[in-house]
Every structure is written in structure tokens, then in C-alpha cells.
N, C-alpha and C positions, 0 to 999 in steps of 0.2 A: 504494500500500500504506500503510495507517495506521501510525502510529508505535507501536512496541512496545518494552517492556522485558522482557528475559528475566532473571528472578530465580531463583536456584537454590540449593538446599542439597544438598551432596553430601559423602560421607565416603570418603576414601582410606584405605588401610591395611587392617586385618583386616575382611573382609566375608564374608557368607554368599553363596556363588555356586554355583549348580547342585548343591546338596547338600553342599558342604564349605566350610570356612573358607579363604580365600585372601587374600593380601596384594596389594591393588591400588595401583599407583602413582598412579592417578587414579580417582576414584569414577565409577561407571557413569552416575549422573545428570549429572555434569559433562560427560561425553563427549557426551551428547545435547544438553545446554543450550548448550554452546559451538558445536556444529554448527548448531543452530537459530538462535542469535544471528547467526552468520556468514552463513548463508543468507538471513536476513531483513534483514541490514544493521542489526540492532537493537543497542541498548546491552545490556550484561550487568551484573548485580550478584550477587556471591556472598554468600549469607546465611551468616554464620559466628557461632557463639556466642562470647561474650567468654571463656568458660571452655571449653576443648576437651573433647569427650567422651572417655571413657577409650579408650586405644588397643586394649585387649582387646575383642574383639567381644562376648563375653557380658557383660562389665561394662558396655559401652555399651548393650546392650539392656536391662539392669536399670535404668540411669539413664533411658532413654527411656520405659520402662514406668511408672516412678515419676512422671516429668514429666506423662505423659498422665493418670494417675490423679488427680494434684493440679491439673490444668489449669494447669500452670506456664507461665510466660513467661520463659525464660532470656534474660538480657541478651545483646545482640549486640555483636560486635567493632566494627562500624561502624553508624551510624544508617542507617535506610532512606532512600533518595533520594526527592526529591519526584517524584510521578507527573505533575506538570504537563506537558502536552504529549504524554503517552502515552495512547493509546486502549485498548491491550491490554497486560495483564500475563501473559506466558507464565511460569507458575509451575511450576518443576521440582523434584521432591523424591522421596526414596525412601519407600516405604510402611513406616512404623514402627508396629507394633501396630495395623494396620488403618486408619491415617489418616496425615496429614502430620505430620512432626516438630513439636514445640512451638516450636522456634526459628523455623519458618516462620510460625507463628501470631503470634509476637512481631513479626516483620517486617510481616505483614499488618495487625496492630493499629495500627501506626505510619503506615500509608498512607491517603491519601484515595482510597477506592475508588469513590466516587459516580460512577455513569454509566460506569464502566469495565468491560471484559470481563476475567475471569480465565480463562485457558486452562490447565488443570492437566495436566502431564505427569508421570506417576508410574512410577518404576522399582520393581521388586518381584521376588520369587523364587517366585511362585505365587499371591499374594493379590490381584493386580490392583490396581484403584483402591481396594479396601476401601470404607470409607464416606466417603472424603475429598471426593468431589464433593458429597455431601449435607451433610457437615460444613461445607464452605466456603460453600455456599448458605445454610445456616442461620445461620452466624456473621457473614456479610457480605452481608446482603440488599440493600444499596445497590449492589452489583455484580451483573453477570450472569455466571454461571459456565457456560462453554461445556462441551460434551461433551469429556471428557478422553481422554487416550491413556495406556494402561498398557503398559509394555514390560518384559519380563523383563530384569533387570539383566545377566545373562550373555549376552544377545543385543544389548546396547546398541550396540556397534560395528557389528554387521551390520544394525541397523535404523535407522540414521541417516536414510536416504532417506525412510523411512516417517514418522519424526518431523518432518522438514522439510516433507513434503507435508501432514501434519496441521496443522502450524503455519500454513502458507500458506493453508490452507482457512479459517482463523479470522481471521488478520491480513490484512485486505484494504485 
């Protein structure tokens, strides 16, 4: 099996889940990312903004919308690790306004993606992958973007096996 890094952005606390706002002790994306990393024996890196998003769900979505409109690249709490030695980047994120969060783009901009595969795993509450696969391919043409997996966030814990099987089909 080729060496992979599982990089993920996830948000605990107030989240939209199955039609209502709930307080999650751990974000849905993190649930899947950690399971995939463990199953693959891969390293994991949490993508965290230097400045936390608002705790209130609706305030957070307002910030996320503004960041997307501005093409923002929010600073990260920790710099992206070197991808030397990794063939595949399993990139896990929630669908924010139809694509990956801008903090994820900050992370990717700092990585040498040449010749690597990006395998996107996206949690959502009905919007699937959105345009994120296309957006990643257009923004990072030096990498190959594999067919992603979209998992409804409220089903994350029940669909771990599916996420692991998907990741294993890409990381060989």
C-alpha cells in the first residue's frame, strides 16, 4: 500500500445535522478521517485555522461564505507538513457553500502536490461533493484528483466501513 497522509478539516460544536442544529463533541469529518487514517496505517494532520471560526453555527456560515466570496486564505494554526514520501493525500472536509472550506485551500496552497493523488472525502447534509472535485482539479493541476466520496454528515459513524473501502481502493 502506498504511503498516504490523511489531512482533515472538521468542526465540532454547533453543526447542521439532519435538518437541525446540534452540538457535536467531534465533527463528522473527523470521525471519518480518523477511521480512514487508522485503517490505512496513515499519518493524520488536522487542518485548523489560526483564528477559530465562530462557535455559533450561523455566524460560522456567514464567515465561511465571506471567505469563499473573497477567495480568502485564512492562516493556519500549524504549517502544512511536507508531503515528501507521500503518494496520496486523503483530503477530508465538510462541504461549505458548495466546495471545500478556504482553510483547506490554505493548506493545499502550502503543499507540493506535483505527481500526487488527492482523494477528496466530503461530508455534507445534502449537497454532496458540490463543485469541490472540479475546484480542486482546476486549482491544483499538478495533482491528480481521484473520484471523491460524499457522505452525509449525520451518517458518518454508520458509514465508516464505506469510507475505509473507498480509501483503500485509491491508496494502493
